[in-house]
C-alpha positions as CSV (number, residue, x, y, z in Angstrom):
1,X,185.3,45.3,-2.6
2,X,187.2,45.9,0.7
3,X,189.5,43.3,2.2
4,X,187.2,42.5,5.1
5,X,184.3,42.0,2.6
6,X,186.4,39.6,0.5
7,X,187.4,37.6,3.6
8,X,183.8,37.4,4.8
9,X,182.7,36.2,1.4
10,X,185.4,33.5,1.3
11,X,184.7,32.3,4.9
12,X,181.0,32.3,4.3
13,X,181.4,30.3,1.1
14,X,183.6,27.7,2.8
15,X,181.1,27.4,5.7
16,X,178.2,26.9,3.2
17,X,180.3,24.5,1.0
18,X,182.7,22.6,3.4
19,X,185.3,20.7,1.4
20,X,185.2,23.1,-1.5
21,X,188.5,23.0,-3.4
22,X,190.6,26.0,-4.2
23,X,189.7,26.3,-7.9
24,X,185.9,25.9,-7.2
25,X,186.3,28.7,-4.6
26,X,188.0,31.0,-7.1
27,X,185.3,30.3,-9.7
28,X,182.4,30.5,-7.2
29,X,183.4,33.8,-5.9
30,X,184.6,35.3,-9.2
31,X,187.9,36.4,-7.6
32,X,191.5,36.1,-8.9
33,X,193.4,33.1,-7.6
34,X,196.0,35.3,-5.9
35,X,193.3,37.2,-4.1
36,X,191.7,34.1,-2.7
37,X,195.1,32.7,-1.7
38,X,196.0,35.9,0.1
39,X,192.7,36.1,2.0
40,X,192.9,32.4,2.9
41,X,196.2,33.1,4.6
42,X,194.8,36.1,6.4
43,X,191.8,34.0,7.6
44,X,194.4,31.8,9.4
45,X,192.7,29.4,11.9
46,X,189.2,30.3,10.6
47,X,189.9,28.0,7.7
48,X,191.4,24.5,7.6
49,X,193.0,23.2,4.4
50,X,193.4,19.5,3.6
51,X,195.1,17.8,0.6
52,X,193.1,15.1,-1.1
53,X,193.8,13.6,-4.5
54,X,196.1,16.4,-5.4
55,X,193.6,19.2,-4.6
56,X,193.5,21.5,-1.6
57,X,190.1,21.4,0.0
58,X,188.9,24.1,2.4
59,X,186.8,23.5,5.5
60,X,185.5,25.6,8.4
61,X,187.5,24.8,11.6
62,X,184.5,22.9,13.2
63,X,184.2,20.5,10.3
64,X,186.3,17.4,10.1
65,X,188.0,17.0,6.8
66,X,187.1,13.7,5.2
67,X,188.1,11.8,2.1
68,X,188.0,8.3,0.8
69,X,191.8,8.3,0.7
70,X,193.6,6.8,3.6
71,X,195.8,9.8,4.4
72,X,195.4,13.5,4.5
73,X,197.3,16.5,5.8
74,X,194.9,19.0,7.4
75,X,196.3,22.3,8.6
76,X,195.2,25.8,9.3
77,X,195.7,27.8,6.2
78,X,197.7,30.6,7.9
79,X,200.0,28.1,9.6
């Protein structure tokens, strides 16, 4: 799989499953954690990450991160 294919798969999965957390992303795509982490950074502002309950959840940029917790820290992954 080429790098652009991996990034497309990751971005598509996040778009189809907004709020997916990192380990679900790794399992769902059958990729190594380091691969997913690298490509998430390369995707930059095409993916937003937010911490909820000790997990990093990934969202497309047009989706508002939500949680039942009172506080969250949402940032672009590449930031």
